[in-house]
C-alpha positions in Angstrom: -19.7 41.6 59.3 -16.9 41.6 56.7 -16.4 38.3 54.9 -12.8 37.7 56.1 -13.0 39.3 59.5 -10.2 38.2 61.8 -8.7 35.9 59.1 -5.0 35.9 58.2 -4.2 35.6 54.5 -0.9 35.2 52.6 -0.9 36.3 49.0 2.1 35.5 47.0 3.0 37.9 44.2 0.8 40.4 46.0 2.8 43.5 45.3 1.5 44.1 41.8 -1.2 43.1 39.3 -3.8 40.6 40.2 -2.1 39.8 43.5 -2.2 43.5 44.5 -5.9 43.6 43.7 -6.4 40.6 45.8 -4.5 42.1 48.7 -6.5 45.3 48.6 -9.8 43.4 48.4 -9.0 40.9 51.2 -7.9 43.8 53.5 -11.1 45.6 52.8 -13.0 42.5 53.9 -11.2 42.4 57.2 -8.3 40.1 56.6 -4.8 40.7 57.9 -2.9 40.4 54.6 0.7 39.2 54.4 2.3 39.9 51.0 5.1 37.6 49.9 6.9 39.0 46.9 10.4 39.9 45.6 9.5 43.5 44.6 10.1 45.5 47.8 9.2 48.9 46.3 5.8 47.8 44.9 5.2 45.7 48.0 5.7 48.8 50.2 3.4 50.8 48.0 0.6 48.2 48.3 1.0 48.0 52.0 0.8 51.8 52.4 -2.3 51.9 50.2 -4.0 49.3 52.3 -3.0 51.1 55.5 -4.3 54.4 54.3 -7.7 52.9 54.0 -7.6 51.4 57.4 -6.6 47.9 56.5 -3.9 45.7 57.8 -1.1 44.5 55.6 2.5 43.5 55.8 5.2 42.8 53.3 7.8 40.1 53.4 10.5 39.6 50.8 10.1 35.9 49.9 11.4 33.9 46.9 8.6 31.3 46.7 10.9 29.1 44.5 13.1 28.6 47.6 11.8 26.1 50.1 14.0 27.6 52.8 12.6 31.1 52.2 9.0 29.8 52.3 9.6 27.6 55.4 11.1 30.5 57.4 8.4 33.0 56.3 5.6 30.5 57.2 7.1 30.0 60.7 7.5 33.8 61.2 3.9 34.4 60.2 2.6 31.8 62.6 4.8 33.1 65.4 3.5 36.7 64.8 -0.2 36.0 64.0 -0.8 32.6 65.5 -2.1 31.0 62.4 -2.6 31.2 58.6 -6.2 30.8 57.4 -5.9 31.5 53.7 -3.1 31.0 51.1 -3.4 32.5 47.6 -0.7 31.1 45.4 -0.7 33.9 42.9 3.0 34.5 42.2 4.0 33.7 38.6 6.5 34.7 35.8 6.8 34.3 32.1 9.8 33.6 30.0 8.2 33.2 26.6 9.8 31.6 23.6 9.0 28.9 21.0 10.3 25.4 21.9 13.1 25.8 19.3 14.4 29.0 20.9 13.6 28.4 24.6 16.7 27.8 26.7 16.8 25.3 29.5 17.2 28.3 31.9 14.0 29.9 30.7 12.2 26.6 31.1 13.5 26.0 34.6 12.9 29.6 35.9 9.2 29.3 35.1 8.9 25.8 36.5 10.7 26.9 39.7 8.4 29.9 40.4 5.0 28.8 38.9 4.9 25.2 40.0 7.6 24.4 42.5 6.7 27.7 44.3 3.1 26.5 44.6 4.3 23.2 46.1 6.6 25.0 48.5 3.9 27.3 49.8 1.2 24.7 50.0 3.4 22.2 51.8 4.6 24.7 54.4 1.4 26.5 55.0 -1.0 23.6 55.0 0.7 21.9 57.9 -0.6 24.6 60.3 -4.0 24.6 58.6 -4.3 20.9 59.2 -3.4 21.3 62.8 -6.1 24.0 63.2 -8.6 22.0 61.2 -9.3 24.9 58.9 -7.9 26.4 55.8 -8.4 27.8 52.3 -5.8 27.4 49.6 -6.4 29.0 46.2 -3.9 28.4 43.3 -3.7 30.6 40.3 -3.7 28.7 37.0 -4.6 30.1 33.6 -7.0 29.5 30.7 -3.9 28.6 28.6 -3.6 25.5 30.7 -6.8 24.3 29.1 -5.9 25.0 25.4 -2.2 25.7 25.2 -0.6 28.8 23.8 2.1 29.4 21.2 5.5 30.3 22.7 4.6 29.4 26.2 5.4 25.7 26.6 7.0 26.4 30.0 4.2 28.6 31.3 1.4 26.4 30.0 3.1 23.3 31.5 3.2 25.0 34.9 -0.4 26.2 34.8 -1.7 22.8 33.8 0.4 21.3 36.6 -1.2 23.6 39.0 -4.6 22.2 38.1 -3.4 18.7 38.7 -1.7 19.7 42.0 -4.9 21.4 43.1 -7.0 18.3 42.6 -4.5 16.1 44.4 -4.2 18.5 47.4 -8.0 18.8 47.5 -8.2 15.0 48.0 -5.4 14.9 50.6 -6.5 17.9 52.7 -10.2 18.0 52.3 -10.8 15.6 55.2 -8.6 17.8 57.4 -10.8 20.9 56.9 -8.7 22.5 54.2 -10.2 23.2 50.8 -8.0 23.6 47.7 -9.2 25.2 44.5 -7.8 27.0 41.5 -8.7 30.1 39.5 -7.9 30.2 35.8 -7.8 33.8 34.6 -8.2 34.7 31.0 -6.8 37.9 29.4 -6.5 40.4 32.3 -5.7 44.1 31.9 -2.8 44.3 34.3 -0.4 47.2 33.9 2.0 44.8 32.1 -0.7 43.7 29.6 -1.9 47.3 29.0 1.6 48.2 27.8 1.2 45.9 24.8 0.7 47.3 21.3 -2.9 48.5 20.7 -3.4 46.1 17.8 -2.5 43.1 20.0 -4.8 44.3 22.8 -7.6 44.7 20.2 -7.0 41.2 18.9 -7.2 39.8 22.5 -10.4 41.6 23.1 -12.0 40.2 19.9 -11.4 36.7 21.1 -13.4 37.2 24.3 -17.2 36.7 24.0 -17.7 39.6 26.5 -15.7 41.8 24.1 -13.2 43.1 26.7 -10.2 42.2 28.8 -10.9 41.3 32.4 -10.0 43.5 35.4 -7.6 42.4 38.2 -10.4 43.1 40.6 -12.6 40.5 38.9 -10.0 37.8 39.6 -9.7 39.2 43.2 -13.5 38.6 43.5 -13.1 35.0 42.6 -10.3 34.6 45.1 -12.5 36.2 47.8 -15.4 33.9 47.0 -13.3 30.8 47.3 -11.7 32.1 50.5 -15.1 32.8 52.1 -17.5 30.7 54.0 -19.8 30.9 51.0 -17.5 28.4 49.2 -17.2 25.9 52.1 -18.4 23.0 49.9 -16.2 23.8 46.9 -13.1 21.6 46.8 -10.8 20.6 43.9 -12.5 22.9 41.4 -10.9 25.1 38.8 -13.0 28.2 38.1 -12.3 30.0 34.8 -12.7 33.8 35.0 -12.2 34.6 31.3 -15.2 36.3 29.8 -16.1 33.1 28.1 -12.9 32.6 26.0 -12.8 28.9 26.7 -16.3 28.3 25.4 
């Protein structure tokens, strides 16, 4: 029996990077995966890859920063599949700059996607979960939420906010059969990160007690665990998957 057999899962930002790894893993474990993303080309590629291995996946172009978009996409998913069992709030962007150089637009763009987007998705999707008496919501934070990071005041603020939001939603929804947890990835070797200069990558690796960057698939494994029945008594937790960098 696959861990997510007959489950319906939405993964935001599932077209690429960590979200893509999550979509592939969830489909392999029997879930019907709905990818919400803005990148139509990469979304189609991920759906095709999943279909080629016998999995079920669908792509919907959704701007999670737009409550209207999220509300419509949620209603469409429930109409098509009958329910949503799992929500992975994985979508996120960066607009890095020091506070002296950061523009109000850079600040707001990151807030809109990384924090307001999580609120939008959790609000819309959790209503159906509460009605069914079952649900798993997993929010993506970051280790930088725990110790800060130069040039990322907007990003760090959102990821710290995600942890607080996770704890609050866990209190509100736990009695309704819905668990809410967060995953805080460390330095992960996504395609974007691997394009960084070699000396920067080496410096990042040296900070990690395990001596290497994480793999997107290792974050996907944490998502899978929290979405599975094995994690049924975990609620309001933030799990760092970072090779020990926060020790």
